[in-house]
C-alpha positions in Angstrom: 0.0 0.0 0.0 1.3 3.4 -0.9 2.1 5.8 2.0 -0.7 8.3 2.6 0.1 12.0 2.9 -0.9 13.4 6.3 -1.2 17.0 5.1 -2.7 19.0 2.3 -1.9 22.5 1.1 -5.1 24.4 1.4 -5.3 26.9 -1.4 -1.8 25.7 -2.4 -0.5 27.7 0.6 -1.6 26.6 4.1 -0.5 23.1 5.3 -3.3 21.4 7.2 -3.5 18.0 8.9 -5.9 16.0 6.7 -7.6 14.8 9.9 -9.4 17.9 11.2 -12.3 18.6 13.5 -15.9 19.6 12.8 -17.6 21.8 15.4 -21.3 21.2 14.7 -21.7 19.1 17.8 -20.3 21.8 20.1 -23.7 23.5 20.2 -27.0 23.0 22.1 -29.1 19.9 21.5 -31.5 19.1 19.9 -31.1 20.7 16.5 -27.5 22.0 17.0 -29.2 25.2 18.5 -27.9 27.4 21.3 -24.6 27.3 23.1 -22.8 24.1 24.1 -23.9 23.4 27.6 -20.5 22.5 29.0 -18.6 25.5 27.6 -15.3 24.9 29.4 -15.3 21.2 28.5 -15.8 22.2 24.9 -12.8 24.5 25.1 -10.7 21.7 26.7 -11.7 19.4 23.9 -10.6 21.8 21.2 -7.3 22.4 23.0 -6.8 18.6 23.2 -7.4 18.4 19.5 -4.5 20.8 18.9 -2.3 18.7 21.2 -3.0 15.7 19.1 -1.9 17.5 15.9 -5.3 18.7 14.6 -4.9 22.1 13.1 -8.0 22.5 10.8 -11.3 23.4 12.5 -14.5 23.6 10.5 -17.5 25.7 11.7 -20.5 27.6 10.3 -22.7 30.6 11.2 -25.7 28.2 11.4 -24.1 26.1 14.2 -25.8 27.5 17.2 -26.3 29.9 15.3 -22.9 31.7 15.8 -22.2 29.8 19.0 -19.6 27.4 17.5 -17.7 30.3 16.0 -17.8 32.1 19.4 -16.5 29.0 21.2 -13.6 28.7 18.7 -12.7 32.4 19.2 -12.8 32.1 23.0 -10.7 28.9 22.9 -7.9 29.9 20.5 -7.5 33.7 20.8 -4.7 34.8 20.6 -4.3 32.2 17.8 -1.2 30.1 17.4 0.0 30.3 13.8 -0.7 26.6 13.1 -4.5 26.8 13.9 -6.5 27.1 10.6 -10.2 28.2 10.9 -12.9 27.5 8.3 -16.4 28.7 8.7 -19.5 29.2 6.4 -22.2 31.7 5.6 -25.3 31.9 3.6 -27.4 29.7 5.9 -28.9 30.9 9.1 -31.0 29.0 11.7 -33.5 31.3 13.6 -35.1 28.3 15.4 -33.9 24.7 15.8 -36.1 23.4 13.0 -35.9 26.3 10.6 -33.2 27.0 8.0 -32.9 30.2 6.1 -30.7 30.3 2.9 -29.5 33.7 1.8 -26.5 34.0 -0.4 -27.0 37.7 -1.4 -24.0 39.9 -1.2 -25.4 42.1 1.6 -26.1 39.0 3.8 -22.7 37.4 3.1 -20.9 40.7 3.9 -22.7 41.0 7.2 -22.1 37.4 8.1 -18.4 37.7 7.3 -18.1 40.6 9.6 -20.0 38.7 12.3 -17.8 35.7 11.9 -14.6 37.9 12.2 -16.0 39.3 15.5 -17.1 35.9 16.9 -13.9 34.1 15.9 -11.7 37.1 17.1 -9.9 37.1 13.8 -8.7 39.8 11.5 -8.9 37.3 8.5 -10.8 34.1 8.2 -8.6 31.3 6.6 -11.5 29.7 4.7 -15.0 31.1 4.3 -17.4 28.7 2.5 -20.7 29.4 0.9 -22.8 27.0 3.0 -25.5 26.4 0.4 -26.3 27.8 -3.0 -29.2 30.3 -2.7 -31.9 29.5 -5.3 -32.7 33.2 -5.5 -29.1 34.3 -6.0 -26.9 33.0 -8.8 -23.8 31.3 -7.5 -21.7 33.8 -9.5 -23.2 36.7 -7.5 -22.5 35.0 -4.2 -18.9 34.1 -5.2 -18.2 37.6 -6.5 -19.2 38.9 -3.1 -16.8 36.5 -1.4 -14.1 37.5 -3.9 -14.6 41.1 -2.9 -14.2 40.2 0.8 -11.1 38.3 -0.2 -9.7 41.3 -2.0 -10.5 43.4 1.2 -8.4 41.0 3.3 -11.3 39.7 5.3 -11.0 36.1 4.1 -8.0 34.3 2.7 -9.7 31.5 0.7 -13.1 30.8 -0.7 -14.9 27.5 -0.4 -18.2 26.0 -1.5 -20.5 23.5 0.2 -23.4 21.4 -1.1 -22.5 22.0 -4.8 -22.3 19.9 -7.9 -19.7 19.9 -10.7 -21.6 22.5 -12.8 -21.9 24.9 -9.9 -18.3 24.5 -9.1 -17.3 25.2 -12.7 -19.5 28.4 -12.7 -17.9 29.5 -9.5 -14.4 28.9 -10.8 -15.1 31.4 -13.6 -15.5 34.1 -11.0 -12.8 33.4 -8.4 -10.3 30.7 -7.3 -12.0 28.0 -5.1 -10.0 26.3 -2.4 -12.4 23.7 -1.1 -15.7 21.8 -1.7 -17.6 20.5 1.3 -20.2 17.9 0.4 -21.6 14.8 2.1 -19.4 11.8 1.4 -18.5 8.7 3.3 -17.8 5.0 2.8 -21.5 4.2 2.5 -22.6 7.3 0.5 -20.3 7.8 -2.5 -22.5 9.8 -4.8 -19.8 12.5 -4.9 -17.0 10.1 -6.1 -16.5 11.9 -9.4 -16.5 15.3 -7.7 -13.8 14.2 -5.3 -11.6 13.2 -8.2 -12.4 16.4 -10.2 -11.5 18.6 -7.2 -8.2 16.7 -6.8 -7.4 17.4 -10.4 -8.0 21.1 -9.8 -5.9 21.2 -6.6 -9.1 21.8 -4.6 -9.6 20.3 -1.1 -12.6 18.0 -0.7 -14.1 18.2 2.9 -16.6 15.3 3.4 -19.2 16.1 5.9 -21.0 13.1 7.6 -17.8 11.1 7.4 -19.2 8.5 9.8 -22.7 8.5 8.2 -24.3 10.4 11.0 -27.5 12.4 10.6 -26.5 16.1 11.0 -29.4 16.7 13.4 -29.0 13.6 15.5 -26.4 12.1 17.8 -24.7 8.8 16.8 -23.0 7.4 13.7 -23.6 4.4 11.5 -20.0 3.6 10.4 -17.1 2.5 12.6 -15.1 5.6 13.2 -11.5 4.5 12.7 -12.0 2.4 9.6 -14.4 4.9 8.0 -11.9 7.7 8.5 -9.0 5.6 7.3 -11.0 4.8 4.2 -11.6 8.5 3.5 -7.9 9.4 4.1 -6.8 6.7 1.7 -9.5 7.5 -0.9 -7.8 10.7 -2.2 -5.0 13.0 -1.1 -7.2 16.1 -1.3 -9.7 14.8 1.3 -9.7 16.6 4.7 -11.9 14.8 7.1 -13.7 16.7 9.9 -15.3 14.2 12.3 -17.1 15.9 15.2 -17.4 14.6 18.7 -18.1 16.0 22.2 -15.9 13.3 23.9 -12.1 13.6 24.3 -11.8 9.8 24.3 -13.6 9.6 21.0 -11.5 12.5 19.6 -8.4 10.4 20.5 -9.8 7.4 18.8 -10.5 9.4 15.7 -7.0 10.7 15.5 -5.7 7.2 15.9 -7.1 6.5 12.4 -3.6 7.4 11.2 -2.3 4.5 13.3 -4.7 2.1 11.6 -3.6 3.3 8.1 0.1 2.8 9.0 -0.5 -0.7 10.5 1.1 -3.6 8.7 -2.2 -5.4 8.5 -4.2 -2.5 7.1 -3.4 -3.2 3.4 -4.9 -6.7 3.7 -8.0 -5.7 5.6 -11.4 -5.0 4.0 -12.8 -1.8 5.5 
């Protein structure tokens, strides 16, 4: 079995550990709504992730809403240079069961400014359009993100929940550093997009890496083997498993040990 690269150059510039952390679970339950109830334990978990070598943290305005970004800001400010923060905009959650999609330039500009405040950052490493707004052409949304990039508010632009055609349309407007779609060992509808993104030097960030329902606790796939499968699948994949348990976090990070084991190449996972 060929050795697997542990890092990826996001945007061709920032080296990130391909085993990152997703913050959706660090919010209130049910519905990922409200602040995480054990705030200090959440901060301890994030710090432990860094101790284990994790340096890529994925968040979104809709997580809480805004509470996951706020927790990251309180945990990591002042930031160590190795911590890379990704967040998203264009989706809001006014109540636990209500999603609002708005990719208009005015809303994206406001949400970028809010994220900078919540994260305690002067520049967001990766800002992703969370969902394409059916009322706003993707070109218009990406142009707004490009303007924020030119202003120094964001470093790289990412997309989430897009298909190949939408990605190509966005690429005509601005460089795209990442795509975040649902993808795991059991749900491989985005196989072709993973490979296309790799050809373009674009990171692919699979959400639901363990097959979990985003609105419910629990996963359907065994963590270490499912993460190892993704890490081996393509060198542009950055996995972002989320957990509220330090012991589960440590098990997830140990997926690297499984990949490097002598018996892995002969195992069916």
